[in-house]
Backbone of each chain as ProteinMPNN parsed JSONL, in Angstrom:
{"seq_chain_A": "XXXXXXXXXXXXXXXXXXXXXXXXXXXXXXXXXXXXXXXXXXXXXXXXXXXXXXXXXXXXXXXXXXXXXXXXXXXXXXXXXXXXXXXXXXXXXXXXXXXXXXXXXXXXXXXXXXXXXXXXXXXXXXXXXXXXXXXXXXXXXXXXXXXXXXXX", "coords_chain_A": {"N_chain_A": [[1.072, -0.964, -0.077], [0.109, 1.702, -1.092], [1.67, 4.848, 0.556], [2.297, 8.136, 0.362], [2.206, 10.487, 1.77], [4.367, 9.773, 3.964], [7.779, 10.005, 5.375], [11.403, 9.089, 3.798], [12.867, 6.19, 5.235], [15.371, 7.141, 6.425], [14.82, 8.66, 8.169], [13.992, 7.894, 10.772], [15.777, 7.554, 12.355], [17.63, 9.122, 11.608], [16.167, 11.03, 13.786], [15.687, 10.622, 15.62], [18.063, 10.63, 16.797], [18.907, 13.75, 16.044], [16.683, 14.176, 18.189], [17.5, 14.033, 21.668], [19.356, 15.85, 21.448], [17.713, 18.701, 20.897], [16.461, 17.866, 23.069], [17.043, 18.35, 25.0], [18.565, 20.977, 25.416], [16.448, 22.308, 24.992], [15.28, 21.237, 27.479], [17.093, 22.72, 28.86], [16.851, 25.704, 28.791], [14.332, 26.827, 29.152], [14.83, 25.719, 32.343], [17.022, 26.623, 32.685], [17.193, 28.373, 31.779], [19.242, 28.69, 29.292], [20.641, 29.608, 26.523], [21.472, 30.317, 23.165], [24.479, 32.852, 22.565], [24.677, 33.599, 19.028], [22.164, 33.757, 18.546], [21.083, 36.158, 19.136], [18.594, 38.826, 18.461], [17.561, 41.335, 17.189], [14.522, 43.0, 17.574], [11.278, 44.207, 15.366], [10.691, 47.249, 16.71], [8.065, 47.873, 16.636], [6.442, 45.912, 18.134], [7.819, 45.37, 19.918], [6.437, 44.881, 22.38], [5.132, 43.561, 25.556], [5.341, 41.572, 25.598], [8.045, 40.601, 24.84], [9.873, 42.343, 25.111], [13.032, 44.307, 24.823], [14.567, 43.229, 23.594], [15.785, 40.33, 22.002], [15.957, 36.792, 21.665], [16.211, 33.394, 20.211], [16.563, 30.665, 21.549], [14.968, 29.233, 21.954], [13.167, 29.088, 20.893], [14.459, 27.578, 18.617], [14.605, 25.035, 20.227], [12.252, 24.545, 20.272], [10.683, 24.251, 17.946], [12.544, 22.341, 17.024], [12.695, 20.092, 18.128], [9.936, 18.188, 17.8], [10.458, 18.9, 15.37], [11.713, 16.86, 15.282], [10.429, 15.115, 16.413], [8.433, 14.338, 14.05], [10.029, 13.353, 12.489], [10.19, 10.832, 13.515], [7.596, 9.693, 14.146], [7.156, 9.227, 11.442], [7.848, 8.524, 9.583], [9.038, 5.979, 7.356], [8.788, 1.834, 7.966], [10.275, -1.163, 7.833], [9.074, -3.14, 6.03], [6.078, -2.415, 4.686], [3.044, -2.165, 5.367], [-0.613, -3.047, 4.668], [-0.565, -3.685, 7.296], [0.295, -1.36, 8.54], [0.022, 0.224, 7.872], [-2.854, 0.405, 8.66], [-2.522, -0.032, 11.829], [-1.402, 2.504, 12.536], [-3.023, 4.229, 11.84], [-4.864, 3.29, 13.1], [-3.513, 3.914, 16.106], [-2.462, 6.41, 15.985], [-4.594, 7.205, 16.678], [-5.544, 6.788, 19.485], [-3.826, 8.161, 20.354], [-4.946, 10.822, 19.963], [-6.541, 10.413, 21.26], [-5.732, 10.237, 23.875], [-4.45, 12.158, 24.27], [-5.916, 14.452, 24.836], [-8.219, 13.804, 26.637], [-5.976, 13.562, 28.678], [-5.881, 16.796, 28.385], [-8.128, 17.77, 28.806], [-8.593, 17.001, 31.994], [-6.228, 18.023, 32.96], [-6.83, 20.618, 32.037], [-9.214, 20.901, 33.776], [-7.941, 20.621, 36.405], [-5.407, 22.353, 36.715], [-5.111, 25.291, 37.557], [-4.973, 29.232, 36.272], [-1.25, 31.026, 36.973], [-0.211, 27.857, 35.774], [-1.48, 26.419, 34.447], [-1.043, 27.947, 31.814], [1.569, 26.022, 31.189], [0.27, 23.657, 30.336], [-0.775, 24.148, 28.411], [1.143, 24.829, 27.355], [2.503, 22.305, 27.098], [1.304, 20.512, 26.277], [1.147, 21.123, 23.435], [3.651, 18.715, 21.964], [2.342, 16.416, 22.681], [0.597, 14.629, 20.874], [2.271, 13.717, 19.218], [3.903, 12.647, 20.71], [2.263, 10.026, 21.724], [1.699, 8.587, 19.925], [3.916, 7.902, 18.679], [4.66, 6.339, 20.829], [2.525, 4.305, 21.086], [2.659, 2.919, 18.834], [5.279, 2.466, 17.582], [4.457, 1.334, 20.258], [2.921, -1.151, 19.594], [4.182, -1.935, 17.536], [6.861, -2.937, 17.988], [6.879, -4.217, 20.284], [4.656, -5.368, 21.356], [4.726, -7.85, 19.73], [6.538, -9.148, 20.562], [4.968, -10.038, 23.177], [3.399, -11.502, 22.422], [2.825, -15.036, 22.872], [3.624, -16.651, 19.638], [3.228, -19.221, 17.514], [5.342, -19.3, 14.923], [4.995, -20.932, 12.425]], "CA_chain_A": [[-0.039, -0.088, -0.229], [1.595, 3.629, -0.931], [1.36, 6.265, 1.314], [2.818, 9.13, -0.259], [2.61, 11.149, 3.07], [5.723, 9.264, 4.847], [9.388, 9.961, 5.088], [12.003, 7.589, 3.402], [13.116, 5.345, 6.669], [16.569, 6.456, 6.667], [14.952, 9.228, 8.548], [13.496, 8.014, 12.095], [17.288, 7.447, 13.214], [17.576, 11.386, 11.709], [15.499, 11.686, 14.584], [15.859, 9.83, 17.171], [19.526, 11.001, 17.234], [17.929, 14.814, 16.847], [15.912, 14.677, 19.183], [18.576, 14.121, 22.071], [20.032, 17.632, 21.402], [16.882, 19.446, 21.307], [15.733, 17.883, 24.795], [18.685, 18.96, 26.293], [18.084, 22.308, 25.168], [14.77, 22.908, 25.033], [15.374, 21.985, 28.977], [18.409, 23.643, 28.987], [16.313, 26.217, 27.953], [13.009, 26.433, 30.092], [15.24, 25.619, 33.144], [18.346, 26.865, 33.414], [17.291, 29.851, 30.822], [20.346, 28.964, 28.69], [20.578, 31.06, 25.128], [22.778, 31.219, 22.675], [24.705, 35.258, 21.326], [24.68, 34.123, 18.467], [20.508, 33.602, 18.288], [20.248, 37.347, 19.555], [18.083, 38.846, 16.986], [16.516, 42.967, 17.745], [13.318, 42.554, 17.428], [10.569, 45.443, 15.425], [10.153, 48.047, 17.349], [6.495, 48.282, 17.364], [6.079, 44.612, 18.628], [8.334, 45.26, 22.11], [5.558, 45.238, 24.486], [4.458, 43.714, 26.85], [5.745, 40.046, 25.98], [9.447, 40.439, 24.106], [11.01, 43.539, 25.558], [13.279, 45.037, 23.081], [15.608, 41.596, 22.768], [14.335, 38.271, 21.734], [17.052, 35.345, 21.946], [15.471, 32.509, 19.489], [17.328, 29.777, 20.726], [13.839, 28.399, 22.675], [11.8, 28.541, 19.432], [14.692, 26.407, 18.396], [14.481, 24.306, 20.608], [11.271, 23.669, 20.254], [10.911, 23.157, 16.924], [14.056, 21.603, 16.774], [11.812, 18.876, 19.744], [8.858, 19.568, 17.084], [10.816, 18.289, 13.804], [12.222, 15.033, 15.287], [9.614, 14.11, 16.907], [7.644, 14.381, 13.859], [10.269, 12.575, 11.355], [10.29, 9.612, 13.79], [6.625, 9.344, 13.928], [6.019, 9.414, 10.282], [8.798, 7.259, 9.127], [8.733, 4.136, 6.479], [8.178, 0.788, 8.362], [10.323, -1.885, 6.718], [8.034, -3.285, 5.751], [4.892, -0.383, 4.432], [2.133, -2.625, 4.651], [-1.499, -2.681, 4.525], [-1.115, -4.412, 8.643], [1.78, -0.758, 9.478], [-0.898, 1.612, 7.773], [-3.944, 0.25, 10.243], [-1.905, 0.031, 13.238], [-0.869, 3.869, 12.479], [-4.3, 4.969, 12.37], [-6.008, 3.075, 15.062], [-2.823, 4.558, 17.402], [-3.272, 8.157, 15.954], [-6.866, 7.15, 16.999], [-5.389, 6.132, 20.73], [-3.481, 9.369, 21.36], [-5.429, 12.158, 20.346], [-7.784, 10.403, 22.805], [-5.775, 10.317, 24.881], [-4.206, 13.339, 24.519], [-7.733, 15.42, 24.666], [-8.808, 13.252, 27.855], [-4.729, 14.188, 29.842], [-5.857, 17.721, 28.71], [-9.247, 18.034, 30.049], [-8.202, 16.501, 33.219], [-5.916, 18.941, 33.787], [-7.597, 21.704, 32.102], [-10.31, 21.179, 35.444], [-7.881, 20.792, 37.241], [-4.808, 23.228, 36.981], [-5.444, 26.691, 37.074], [-3.579, 30.0, 36.782], [-0.164, 31.036, 35.18], [0.083, 27.224, 35.371], [-2.342, 26.241, 32.813], [-0.099, 27.555, 30.114], [2.83, 24.723, 30.753], [-0.525, 22.363, 30.281], [-1.117, 24.077, 26.796], [2.705, 23.913, 26.059], [3.54, 20.623, 27.188], [0.125, 19.298, 25.316], [1.738, 21.275, 21.72], [3.664, 17.765, 21.073], [2.317, 15.017, 23.6], [0.226, 14.184, 20.394], [2.937, 13.226, 19.145], [4.442, 11.292, 22.149], [2.189, 9.474, 22.608], [1.507, 8.148, 18.739], [4.762, 7.001, 18.356], [4.152, 5.513, 22.058], [1.201, 3.614, 20.904], [2.756, 2.555, 17.706], [6.357, 1.74, 18.185], [5.183, -0.799, 21.148], [2.322, -2.421, 19.002], [4.046, -2.73, 16.022], [7.984, -4.316, 17.714], [7.262, -5.041, 21.683], [3.397, -6.403, 21.55], [5.017, -9.348, 19.559], [7.599, -10.332, 22.088], [4.899, -10.41, 24.637], [2.025, -12.463, 22.649], [4.033, -16.019, 21.975], [2.515, -17.165, 19.03], [4.338, -20.313, 16.83], [5.254, -19.031, 13.221], [5.469, -21.933, 12.008]], "C_chain_A": [[1.387, 1.086, 0.199], [1.087, 4.854, -0.222], [2.784, 7.176, 0.499], [2.945, 10.013, 0.524], [3.919, 11.116, 3.624], [7.306, 9.246, 4.237], [10.302, 9.088, 4.523], [12.496, 7.174, 5.02], [14.41, 5.543, 6.859], [15.629, 8.4, 8.501], [13.856, 9.404, 10.326], [14.734, 7.869, 12.749], [17.374, 8.875, 12.938], [17.266, 11.489, 12.853], [15.577, 11.707, 15.363], [17.486, 10.74, 17.49], [19.31, 12.968, 16.875], [18.26, 15.328, 17.892], [16.451, 14.45, 20.841], [19.043, 15.782, 22.547], [19.059, 18.726, 21.707], [16.695, 18.739, 22.371], [16.397, 18.79, 25.155], [18.857, 20.174, 26.036], [17.101, 23.353, 25.437], [14.767, 22.915, 27.307], [15.995, 22.319, 29.938], [17.562, 25.536, 28.982], [15.326, 27.266, 29.727], [13.648, 26.319, 31.623], [16.223, 26.48, 34.101], [18.698, 28.113, 32.643], [19.116, 30.387, 29.501], [20.208, 29.033, 27.225], [21.786, 31.034, 24.2], [23.36, 32.451, 22.251], [23.989, 35.18, 20.422], [22.859, 33.899, 17.342], [19.749, 35.09, 18.585], [19.492, 37.613, 18.658], [17.602, 40.391, 17.463], [15.762, 42.541, 16.602], [12.416, 43.362, 16.209], [10.394, 45.845, 16.816], [8.124, 48.443, 17.715], [6.136, 47.137, 17.531], [6.899, 44.206, 19.876], [7.457, 45.821, 22.814], [6.191, 44.228, 25.397], [5.734, 42.247, 26.954], [7.402, 40.183, 26.027], [10.483, 41.073, 24.845], [12.046, 43.371, 23.935], [14.804, 43.811, 23.041], [15.233, 40.355, 23.139], [16.071, 37.718, 21.534], [16.17, 34.18, 21.206], [16.164, 31.354, 20.497], [16.338, 29.133, 20.954], [12.993, 28.441, 21.641], [13.459, 28.058, 18.72], [14.832, 25.555, 18.373], [13.181, 23.307, 20.226], [10.105, 23.215, 19.071], [11.775, 22.242, 16.313], [13.414, 19.843, 17.481], [11.534, 17.61, 18.437], [8.787, 18.326, 15.503], [11.161, 16.433, 13.805], [11.996, 14.092, 15.837], [8.466, 13.128, 15.996], [8.419, 13.558, 12.83], [10.857, 11.084, 12.429], [9.218, 9.354, 14.092], [6.345, 8.21, 12.92], [7.192, 9.426, 8.925], [8.484, 6.298, 8.102], [9.207, 3.127, 7.629], [9.66, -0.003, 7.007], [10.211, -3.028, 6.056], [6.698, -2.96, 5.766], [3.423, -1.361, 4.179], [0.811, -2.104, 4.974], [-2.174, -2.903, 6.55], [-0.557, -2.736, 9.069], [0.082, -0.037, 8.894], [-2.542, 1.55, 8.781], [-3.586, 0.371, 11.233], [-1.3, 1.926, 13.611], [-2.159, 4.813, 12.859], [-5.112, 4.295, 13.22], [-3.783, 4.361, 16.665], [-2.44, 5.839, 16.995], [-4.182, 8.291, 16.952], [-6.509, 7.56, 18.481], [-5.162, 7.529, 20.544], [-3.293, 10.688, 21.372], [-6.068, 11.29, 21.167], [-7.175, 10.734, 23.397], [-4.582, 11.235, 25.716], [-4.587, 14.568, 24.962], [-8.134, 14.736, 26.045], [-7.729, 14.365, 28.94], [-5.644, 15.516, 29.642], [-7.495, 18.11, 29.623], [-9.593, 18.106, 30.881], [-7.66, 17.35, 33.562], [-5.915, 20.13, 33.685], [-8.913, 22.143, 33.558], [-9.464, 20.967, 36.555], [-6.227, 21.752, 38.122], [-4.968, 24.944, 36.635], [-3.785, 27.784, 36.97], [-2.533, 30.086, 35.584], [0.992, 29.295, 34.983], [-0.381, 26.728, 34.412], [-1.526, 26.584, 31.307], [0.759, 26.645, 29.932], [1.51, 23.939, 30.413], [-0.519, 22.631, 28.709], [-0.114, 24.286, 25.646], [3.102, 22.646, 25.973], [2.509, 20.09, 26.317], [0.331, 19.749, 23.696], [1.734, 18.995, 20.882], [3.308, 16.661, 21.743], [1.172, 14.058, 23.009], [0.478, 13.167, 19.474], [3.72, 12.158, 19.745], [4.003, 10.51, 21.683], [1.498, 8.801, 21.167], [2.368, 7.552, 18.483], [5.147, 6.059, 19.583], [3.079, 4.208, 21.522], [1.951, 2.732, 19.773], [3.638, 2.186, 17.635], [5.415, 0.01, 18.931], [4.356, -1.738, 20.477], [2.933, -3.124, 18.137], [6.147, -3.823, 16.172], [7.457, -4.605, 19.324], [5.654, -6.278, 21.927], [4.178, -7.412, 20.826], [5.511, -10.349, 19.887], [6.407, -11.034, 23.231], [3.78, -11.171, 24.236], [2.814, -13.876, 21.481], [3.264, -16.919, 21.469], [3.354, -18.706, 17.837], [3.771, -19.5, 15.531], [5.521, -20.239, 11.596], [4.4, -22.53, 10.691]], "O_chain_A": [[2.41, 1.292, 0.852], [0.189, 5.629, -0.552], [3.916, 6.784, 0.215], [3.923, 10.701, 0.235], [4.587, 12.136, 3.789], [7.824, 8.771, 3.227], [9.946, 7.944, 4.805], [12.408, 8.028, 5.902], [15.027, 4.603, 7.359], [16.204, 8.792, 9.517], [13.297, 10.376, 10.836], [14.669, 8.127, 13.951], [17.232, 9.737, 13.805], [18.11, 12.179, 13.425], [15.576, 12.694, 16.098], [17.709, 11.391, 18.511], [19.748, 13.559, 17.862], [19.072, 16.089, 18.419], [15.5, 14.813, 21.534], [19.027, 16.483, 23.559], [19.321, 19.585, 22.55], [16.946, 19.665, 23.143], [16.17, 19.922, 25.582], [19.708, 20.556, 26.839], [16.979, 24.51, 25.84], [14.496, 23.799, 28.12], [15.843, 22.336, 31.159], [18.308, 26.453, 29.325], [15.64, 27.92, 30.721], [12.901, 26.925, 32.391], [16.307, 26.832, 35.278], [19.751, 28.751, 32.638], [19.7, 31.407, 29.137], [19.395, 28.212, 26.801], [22.858, 31.6, 24.415], [22.666, 33.149, 21.512], [22.991, 35.885, 20.276], [22.573, 33.899, 16.145], [18.555, 35.353, 18.448], [19.458, 36.755, 17.776], [17.124, 40.256, 18.59], [15.961, 42.075, 15.48], [13.262, 43.107, 15.353], [10.081, 45.159, 17.789], [7.403, 48.967, 18.564], [5.076, 47.041, 16.913], [6.8, 43.215, 20.599], [7.476, 46.791, 23.572], [7.339, 44.111, 25.824], [6.568, 41.963, 27.814], [8.017, 39.925, 27.061], [11.59, 40.633, 25.158], [11.978, 42.836, 22.829], [15.832, 43.894, 22.37], [14.697, 39.689, 24.025], [17.079, 38.384, 21.298], [15.129, 34.043, 21.849], [16.602, 30.701, 19.551], [16.344, 28.123, 20.251], [12.02, 27.687, 21.629], [13.34, 28.719, 17.688], [15.107, 24.863, 17.393], [13.047, 22.103, 20.006], [9.181, 22.402, 19.087], [11.656, 21.563, 15.293], [13.826, 18.724, 17.173], [12.239, 16.656, 18.11], [7.992, 17.573, 14.941], [11.033, 15.449, 13.077], [12.495, 12.977, 15.991], [7.872, 12.102, 16.327], [7.656, 12.915, 12.11], [11.828, 10.414, 12.078], [9.381, 8.277, 14.665], [5.817, 7.103, 13.023], [7.304, 10.029, 7.858], [7.352, 5.822, 8.197], [10.103, 3.598, 8.33], [9.932, 0.385, 5.871], [11.099, -3.751, 5.605], [6.067, -3.178, 6.8], [2.803, -1.353, 3.116], [0.731, -0.98, 5.469], [-3.257, -2.614, 7.06], [-0.981, -2.544, 10.209], [-0.854, 0.098, 9.682], [-3.104, 2.465, 9.383], [-4.36, 1.031, 11.926], [-0.918, 2.376, 14.691], [-2.317, 5.693, 13.705], [-5.957, 4.788, 13.966], [-3.511, 5.112, 17.602], [-1.979, 6.484, 17.937], [-4.45, 9.166, 17.776], [-7.049, 8.592, 18.88], [-6.163, 8.245, 20.546], [-2.522, 11.464, 21.935], [-6.038, 11.845, 22.265], [-7.567, 11.776, 23.921], [-4.071, 11.221, 26.836], [-3.892, 15.503, 25.361], [-8.512, 15.68, 26.74], [-8.067, 15.333, 29.621], [-6.363, 15.669, 30.63], [-7.727, 18.577, 30.738], [-10.551, 18.813, 31.195], [-8.168, 17.904, 34.537], [-5.412, 20.902, 34.502], [-9.282, 23.21, 34.048], [-9.966, 21.064, 37.675], [-5.939, 21.848, 39.315], [-4.915, 25.527, 35.552], [-2.591, 27.624, 37.224], [-2.506, 29.753, 34.399], [2.121, 29.193, 34.502], [0.317, 26.557, 33.413], [-1.4, 25.957, 30.256], [0.962, 26.247, 28.785], [2.067, 22.986, 29.868], [-0.336, 21.752, 27.867], [-0.065, 24.193, 24.42], [3.778, 22.038, 25.143], [2.845, 19.167, 25.574], [-0.123, 19.054, 22.786], [0.99, 18.316, 20.174], [4.002, 15.691, 21.437], [0.678, 13.131, 23.651], [-0.218, 12.261, 19.016], [4.057, 11.063, 19.295], [4.77, 9.818, 21.014], [0.391, 8.375, 21.497], [2.096, 6.465, 17.974], [5.881, 5.091, 19.383], [3.327, 3.079, 21.945], [1.704, 1.54, 19.959], [3.441, 0.974, 17.547], [5.431, -1.197, 18.691], [4.646, -2.934, 20.52], [2.722, -4.291, 17.809], [6.656, -4.652, 15.418], [7.89, -5.732, 19.563], [5.573, -7.411, 22.401], [4.416, -8.234, 21.712], [5.366, -11.568, 19.794], [6.59, -12.038, 23.919], [3.048, -11.62, 25.117], [3.15, -13.921, 20.297], [2.517, -17.716, 22.037], [4.559, -18.458, 17.778], [2.644, -19.173, 15.159], [5.963, -20.239, 10.448], [4.68, -23.569, 10.091]]}, "seq_chain_B": "XXXXXXXXXXXXXXXXXXXXXXXXXXXXXXXXXXXXXXXXXXXXXXXXXXXXXXXXXXXXXXXXXX", "coords_chain_B": {"N_chain_B": [[-15.213, -12.861, 11.049], [-13.578, -15.857, 9.751], [-10.642, -18.256, 8.988], [-8.541, -19.973, 7.494], [-5.44, -20.022, 6.689], [-3.927, -20.761, 7.733], [-4.39, -23.721, 8.074], [-3.873, -24.358, 5.208], [-0.965, -23.086, 4.898], [0.223, -25.252, 6.312], [-0.4, -26.66, 3.998], [1.147, -26.624, 2.514], [3.75, -27.051, 2.787], [4.187, -24.571, 4.526], [5.664, -21.761, 6.118], [4.961, -19.023, 7.785], [6.638, -17.329, 7.333], [7.143, -17.381, 5.198], [5.107, -17.524, 3.314], [4.577, -14.469, 3.509], [6.408, -13.568, 1.839], [6.064, -14.259, -0.206], [3.756, -12.761, -0.722], [4.996, -9.801, -0.789], [4.341, -8.626, 2.674], [4.358, -8.273, 6.056], [5.91, -10.679, 8.195], [4.394, -10.533, 10.908], [2.369, -9.029, 9.554], [0.61, -12.308, 8.471], [0.336, -13.294, 10.702], [-1.323, -11.639, 11.999], [-3.309, -11.127, 11.03], [-3.412, -14.676, 10.924], [-4.447, -14.414, 13.101], [-6.76, -13.844, 13.117], [-7.139, -10.86, 14.438], [-6.959, -8.962, 12.777], [-8.328, -7.915, 9.163], [-7.568, -8.463, 6.144], [-6.906, -6.302, 3.703], [-9.298, -6.344, 1.049], [-7.934, -6.715, -2.047], [-5.354, -7.532, -0.942], [-6.871, -10.413, 0.391], [-7.138, -11.451, -2.055], [-4.681, -11.631, -3.239], [-3.2, -14.007, -1.301], [-5.107, -16.241, -1.734], [-3.72, -16.794, -4.648], [-1.707, -17.386, -4.118], [-1.836, -19.831, -2.675], [-3.432, -21.547, -4.803], [-5.92, -20.855, -5.157], [-9.438, -20.709, -4.415], [-10.757, -17.027, -2.519], [-12.6, -17.385, -0.986], [-12.32, -19.971, -0.05], [-10.402, -19.71, 1.37], [-11.002, -17.299, 3.383], [-14.245, -16.939, 5.142], [-17.724, -16.028, 6.859], [-18.432, -15.404, 9.821], [-21.217, -15.745, 11.85], [-21.865, -13.023, 13.729], [-20.57, -10.801, 11.387]], "CA_chain_B": [[-14.167, -13.398, 10.074], [-12.526, -16.653, 9.948], [-9.76, -18.218, 8.093], [-7.656, -21.081, 6.894], [-4.135, -19.612, 6.082], [-3.23, -21.943, 8.739], [-3.943, -25.374, 7.492], [-3.602, -23.477, 3.88], [0.279, -22.48, 4.831], [0.707, -26.792, 6.42], [-0.698, -28.086, 2.931], [1.22, -26.067, 1.059], [4.109, -26.808, 3.125], [5.142, -22.911, 3.94], [6.015, -20.633, 7.022], [4.523, -17.171, 7.725], [7.438, -16.115, 6.457], [7.055, -17.775, 2.812], [3.986, -16.898, 2.291], [4.873, -13.2, 4.189], [7.371, -12.802, 1.788], [5.585, -14.143, -1.757], [2.935, -11.408, -1.061], [4.696, -8.419, -0.155], [4.424, -8.063, 3.526], [5.901, -8.244, 6.419], [5.031, -11.841, 8.385], [3.695, -9.998, 11.321], [0.72, -8.94, 9.167], [-0.29, -13.155, 8.12], [0.723, -14.18, 12.158], [-2.388, -10.771, 12.535], [-4.735, -12.438, 10.168], [-4.097, -15.983, 10.795], [-5.081, -15.078, 14.492], [-8.167, -13.153, 13.11], [-7.085, -9.713, 15.276], [-6.016, -8.326, 11.164], [-8.594, -8.064, 8.856], [-7.422, -7.962, 5.109], [-8.002, -6.377, 2.309], [-9.849, -7.935, -0.948], [-6.419, -7.227, -2.678], [-4.138, -8.785, 0.045], [-6.671, -12.217, 0.626], [-6.519, -12.079, -3.784], [-3.205, -12.391, -2.915], [-2.761, -14.945, -0.589], [-5.592, -16.956, -2.664], [-3.465, -16.82, -5.25], [-0.82, -18.541, -3.455], [-2.612, -21.156, -2.975], [-3.806, -21.316, -6.29], [-7.45, -21.446, -4.825], [-10.518, -19.021, -4.055], [-11.082, -16.466, -1.262], [-13.987, -17.946, -0.009], [-12.044, -21.315, 0.504], [-9.882, -19.252, 3.078], [-11.886, -16.598, 4.013], [-15.533, -16.976, 6.231], [-17.972, -15.15, 7.255], [-18.47, -16.158, 11.424], [-22.857, -15.123, 12.597], [-21.247, -11.879, 13.786], [-20.325, -10.75, 9.707]], "C_chain_B": [[-13.239, -14.909, 10.071], [-12.068, -17.492, 9.395], [-8.65, -19.57, 7.902], [-6.822, -21.609, 6.082], [-4.058, -20.611, 6.989], [-2.913, -23.009, 8.304], [-3.593, -25.195, 6.155], [-1.855, -23.818, 3.739], [0.601, -24.432, 5.108], [0.7, -27.526, 4.997], [0.469, -27.734, 2.138], [2.801, -26.039, 1.452], [5.042, -25.149, 3.995], [5.103, -21.853, 5.837], [5.457, -19.577, 7.054], [4.914, -16.438, 7.064], [7.951, -16.523, 4.618], [6.559, -17.772, 2.376], [3.593, -14.898, 2.746], [5.417, -12.982, 2.641], [7.43, -13.597, -0.19], [4.35, -13.22, -1.595], [3.159, -10.234, -0.741], [4.308, -7.903, 0.696], [5.007, -8.501, 4.801], [5.024, -10.178, 7.434], [4.485, -11.364, 10.303], [2.018, -9.852, 10.821], [0.494, -10.845, 8.531], [-0.282, -13.613, 9.423], [-0.711, -12.471, 12.652], [-3.619, -11.441, 12.283], [-5.003, -12.959, 10.727], [-4.532, -16.08, 12.422], [-6.797, -14.617, 14.273], [-8.297, -11.982, 13.864], [-7.057, -8.592, 13.411], [-7.509, -9.291, 9.889], [-8.24, -7.599, 7.568], [-8.03, -7.573, 4.035], [-7.95, -6.96, 1.339], [-8.458, -8.468, -1.841], [-4.856, -8.738, -1.713], [-5.297, -10.471, 0.275], [-7.383, -12.162, -0.54], [-5.462, -12.392, -3.451], [-2.547, -13.816, -2.802], [-3.266, -16.174, -0.944], [-5.207, -17.377, -4.159], [-2.845, -17.592, -5.357], [-0.999, -19.674, -3.795], [-3.414, -21.91, -3.547], [-5.403, -22.734, -5.874], [-8.533, -20.439, -4.613], [-10.882, -18.504, -2.833], [-12.192, -17.09, -0.825], [-13.579, -19.477, 0.12], [-10.75, -21.361, 1.523], [-10.625, -18.599, 3.701], [-13.662, -16.694, 4.225], [-16.308, -16.688, 6.569], [-17.994, -16.075, 8.338], [-20.286, -15.53, 10.941], [-22.498, -13.81, 13.06], [-21.635, -11.023, 12.951], [-21.236, -9.89, 9.612]], "O_chain_B": [[-12.085, -14.817, 10.49], [-13.016, -18.086, 8.881], [-7.931, -19.668, 8.896], [-6.817, -22.573, 5.317], [-4.285, -21.652, 6.372], [-1.781, -23.442, 8.09], [-2.809, -26.079, 5.809], [-1.392, -24.534, 2.852], [1.171, -25.003, 4.179], [1.363, -28.519, 4.699], [0.804, -28.428, 1.178], [3.463, -25.247, 0.782], [6.239, -24.868, 3.941], [4.039, -21.465, 6.32], [5.49, -19.036, 5.949], [4.471, -15.479, 6.431], [8.59, -16.193, 3.619], [6.662, -17.916, 1.157], [2.614, -14.258, 2.361], [4.785, -12.085, 2.083], [8.314, -13.527, -1.044], [3.909, -12.914, -2.703], [2.263, -9.451, -0.428], [3.807, -6.8, 0.476], [6.092, -9.082, 4.762], [3.889, -10.613, 7.244], [4.178, -12.403, 10.888], [0.966, -10.261, 11.312], [-0.198, -10.562, 7.553], [-1.033, -14.585, 9.497], [-0.892, -12.393, 13.867], [-4.505, -12.014, 12.917], [-6.059, -12.849, 11.35], [-4.845, -17.112, 13.015], [-7.755, -14.92, 14.984], [-9.468, -11.737, 14.155], [-7.202, -7.37, 13.436], [-7.707, -10.496, 9.735], [-8.437, -6.392, 7.425], [-9.046, -7.978, 3.469], [-7.157, -7.729, 0.795], [-8.022, -9.567, -2.182], [-4.162, -9.752, -1.794], [-4.716, -11.555, 0.322], [-8.442, -12.779, -0.435], [-5.22, -13.594, -3.337], [-1.836, -14.494, -3.545], [-2.588, -17.187, -0.773], [-5.95, -18.064, -4.86], [-2.91, -18.481, -6.206], [-0.61, -20.378, -4.727], [-4.056, -22.816, -3.015], [-5.758, -23.906, -5.995], [-8.238, -19.247, -4.699], [-11.32, -19.284, -1.988], [-12.253, -16.887, 0.388], [-14.491, -20.257, 0.396], [-10.236, -22.281, 2.16], [-11.094, -19.125, 4.711], [-14.303, -16.452, 3.202], [-16.049, -17.257, 7.63], [-17.712, -17.263, 8.179], [-20.504, -14.98, 9.862], [-23.28, -13.135, 12.391], [-22.659, -10.372, 13.158], [-21.536, -9.428, 8.511]]}, "name": "protein", "num_of_chains": 2, "seq": "XXXXXXXXXXXXXXXXXXXXXXXXXXXXXXXXXXXXXXXXXXXXXXXXXXXXXXXXXXXXXXXXXXXXXXXXXXXXXXXXXXXXXXXXXXXXXXXXXXXXXXXXXXXXXXXXXXXXXXXXXXXXXXXXXXXXXXXXXXXXXXXXXXXXXXXXXXXXXXXXXXXXXXXXXXXXXXXXXXXXXXXXXXXXXXXXXXXXXXXXXXXXXXXXXXXXXXXXXX"}
């Protein structure tokens, strides 16, 4: 079955390799206020209002875009044999990922208030992809190992 | 939906891997079809029937709930 929306197979490894440094950069940004000096950029004075201040650094943007791109590469690259069962698994895993994501989101909406809710909104952005990756690769690689079946 | 893939494989002395290679799918796909966890498309069902030299009706059979 042809699925033209998928990336070539090598992107999965590239995504895994890229995800680690971008995750480290992301947590360094939000926890330690780490920035790369060369990513300092002047901003248009018209937009230099309450949000951005006078100077702006693009390190956190780089980290977020890098994490999302890496997760996308892991999630939507071809597997060795891309057949209709894999397409079925992709669809089901995406459905489970979306349902789980919104369940978590609704629960946190009811439980978290004030400034903390901004964190909920922020961390909710990549969780659909993360949940999809977990469910898809669990069903594809780990579940067959857990259910012993005869092959002959 | 019931299927006779395991019986036909035994009759043709084929492993799941052999059948998977013959119709260009993964062995896991054959495994899930045999176990009734995954219902194949018409194209795949026809390919399986062609490998065994029989008709789709001989391999796949509807159950009462279907």
